C-alpha positions in Angstrom: 69.9 129.5 64.9 67.3 128.4 67.3 68.1 128.3 71.0 68.2 124.9 72.6 65.4 124.1 74.9 66.1 125.0 78.5 66.0 122.4 81.2 63.0 122.2 83.4 63.7 124.1 86.7 63.1 120.9 88.7 65.7 119.0 86.7 68.2 121.9 87.1 67.5 122.0 90.9 68.1 118.2 91.1 71.5 118.6 89.3 72.5 121.3 91.8 71.5 119.1 94.7 73.4 116.2 93.3 76.6 118.3 92.9 76.2 119.6 96.5 75.7 116.1 97.8 78.8 114.8 96.0 80.9 117.7 97.3 79.7 117.0 100.9 80.4 113.3 100.5 84.0 114.0 99.3 84.5 116.5 102.1 85.4 119.3 99.7 84.8 122.7 101.2 83.1 125.5 99.3 85.4 128.0 97.7 86.3 130.6 100.3 86.3 134.3 99.8 89.9 135.4 99.7 88.8 138.9 100.8 87.0 137.7 103.9 88.7 138.3 107.3 90.0 135.1 109.0 87.7 133.5 111.5 89.1 132.9 115.0 87.4 129.7 116.2 89.6 129.6 119.3 88.6 133.0 120.7 87.7 133.3 124.3 84.6 135.1 125.5 
């Protein structure tokens, strides 16, 4: 079997940019890391 032709890097980058733009438009956050400590945004100085 022959491998299918890979997409050009520019075309692949465009697809990634499109997906990111759609996620931002819909307001969906990125997947968070469940092992990361919580961030306290109300902390005083």
